[in-house]
N, C-alpha and C positions, 0 to 999 in steps of 0.2 A: 616214403622213399628211404632207401638204405643209406647207411653211413658212408658207403663207397661212392655215393652220388654227391656227397657234400665236398666238392672240390673248391680250391681257392677261387676259381673262376665263378663258380656258383655263388659263393659268398660275396664276391665283388659285385656281381650282377644284382644280388639281393640288396646290397647297400644302395646301389644306384636306383633300383626300383623303389626302395623305401623313401629315399630323398625326393624322387619325382612324385611319388604318391602323396607324401606328406605336404610338400609345397603346393601341389595342385589342389589338394583338398582344402588346405588352409586358405588359399586364395579364393576358392569357391565360397567358403563359409564367411570369410571376411567381407566379400562382396555383398552377400546377403545382409550382413549386419550393417554395413555402411549404407546400403540402399534403404534399409528400414529406418535408420536414424535420419537420413535426409528426408524420408517420408513422414517423420513425426513419431516413430516408435523407437525409444532409446533402450528397450529391454536388453538387446544384445550388446549395446554399447556399455551399459552398466555392468554387464557380465564379462566385459573385457574381450569381446569377440571382434571388435573393429580393429584388428591388428594382424600383421603377418608373422608375429611372434607365435610359434606353434604351441607354446606351453599352455596358454589359456584354453586353447582348443583341445589339447591332449588331456588336460585336467577335466574338461567337461565330458569327453568321450574316450576314456582310456582303453576300453575294449575295442572300439572301432578304429582308433588311430594308432594303437600300440600293439595290443595282444593279437587281434585277429589278422592284421596285415602280416606280421612276422610268422605267426603260426600257419597261415594259409600258404605262405611262400614255401615253407618247408614241407607241409603236408601235400600240397598240390604239385610240388616239384617245379616251381617257377612262377606260378600265378599268384597275384596278390589281391586280396579283397579287404574291404573295410568301409567305414562310414564316419560321418561327423554331422554336427547339427549346430544351428544357431537359434537361440530362443527368440520368440516374438510374442506380442500381445494379441490373443485371439479377438479381443474386443476391438482393437485397432484394425485388425484385418477385416472384421465385419463392417466397421464404419467406413473404411477406406479400401474397398476391394481393388480399385485401380492401383493404388500405391502398393498394396500387398502383391499384386501381380507383377509389378516392376521389381519389387524386392525378390520375388521368386526367380525372375529371369536374369537377375544380376549374377547369380551363381554360374549358370551355363555360359553367360557372356564372358565371365572371367576365364573360364576354361578355353573358350574359343580364342580369346586374346592370347593366352599362353601358347596355344597351338600355332597361331600365326607367327608369334615371335620365334618359336622353334623352327618353323618352316623358313623364315627369313634367314635365320642363322645357318640352317642347312644349305640354303641356296648360296649364301655368302661364302661358306666353306668350300662348296663345289666350284664356284666361280674363281676362287683364289687358288684352287688346286690342293687344298688341305684335305677335303673330303672327296670321295668318289661315290658314284651310284653303284649299289650292289647289283650283281647279276640277278639275284632273286630277293625280293623284299619279304622279310618276316615280321612278325608282330613286334619283336624287340630290336630289329635292325633294319632300318630303311635307308641308312647311309653308313658308309665305312670311311675310315681314315686312310689317307694315302700312305702313311708310313709310321710316324712316331706313336708310341704307346699312349702317351697322354692325349693325343688327338683321337686315338681310338676310343678312349673312355668318353671323351667329349662327344664323339659321333654317336656312341651308344646312348648316352644320356639324352641328347637332343632327339634321337629316335623315340625313346621312351616318352619324352615330354610331348612330342607331336602326337603319337598314337594314343597315349593315355588321356590327354585332354580332349582329343577328338571323341574318344569313347565316353568320357565323363560328361562332356557337353551334350552329346547326342542322346545318351541314356536319360539324363535328367530332363531333357525337353519332351520326352514322351508324355502325352496328355493323360496320364494314369495316376491316380492318387496312390502314394503320397509324393510323387515326383514333382519337380518344379513346373513342368509343362502343364500339369493339371490346374495350377493356379494361373499360369500364363495365358491360357486360352480364355480366361474371363475378360481379357482386354477386348475380346470380340463380342462380349455380351452386354446388354443393358445393365446399368449399375445395380438395380434391385435384383435382377436375375443372377448377376455375378455374386452378390452377397449371399443369396440363398444357396447358390451352387457351392460356394466355399464352406458354408455352414454344414450343408449335408455331407460334403466330402470329409470334413473334420470329424463329424459325428458318426460316420459310417462304421468305423472300427475295422476296416478292411485293408489296413496298411500292408500287412504281410501278404495277403492275397494279391494286392496290387503289385508288389515287388515281384512275386512269382510270375504273374501275367506279363509284366513289363520285361522280365528276363527272357521269356519265351518269344515275345515280339521282337525284342532287340536282337536276338540271335538270328532272326530272319532278315532284318533290315540293315544291320551294321556292315556285313561283308561288302555289299555293293557301295555303301557310303565310303568305306575304307578304300576300296579300289578307286573310286572317283577322286578321293582326296589325294591318293598317290599319283594319279594321272595329272592332277593339277600341279602337284609339287614337281613332278618329272613329266613334262609334256611329251606325249607319245609313248609313255610307259606301257608295257604289255604284261606287267605283272602286278600283283596285289594280293598275294596269298594271305588268307586269314588263319 
């Protein structure tokens, strides 16, 4: 993008996107770490990941949580990409596949919880007259403020939190290695089969290919999910542009 595109509004939106992205991702990874510790694996806890303090997570993944999100926002003209991770003990996963599956699902559960909190805040704002339903929903703006500039920033941030956490939770639930859903589906398998499945997934070395496949699948399934979520947030809504 050109320098003429870098406006104060663009920079303000970038700051809001980064705060939403960082907080949502940290909550996701902290949930993984906490679930692992409760399940008997304190690897992430000893690494300082059982926290909402972003710095231990940023120290562990500086590229995924600092460099790439900021670079992608400017390079893609508004989109933000990145990643984070929480360490775990593969031997613990092999011995306790059920606990490992719950650990994996804890991350998306955190995202859906944040999405619901954002939705409740949006509904409360609408019911109080502070927020309004927009005529057309966009990816970054599913609600608008009635008047004050501060409320406008709040409306935009809550929109980002709602859509971003819906996206993160849904994407990570795809049953494709190395996403969380790949481990989560082992709750449906016998214990021995689940352990073998996790071992084969971990040793496959197809993580990058899995991400590419998941991205293609996600591009097909997320738009209707997004539309459905908007219609739940706004009963009777006729919009839901992706």
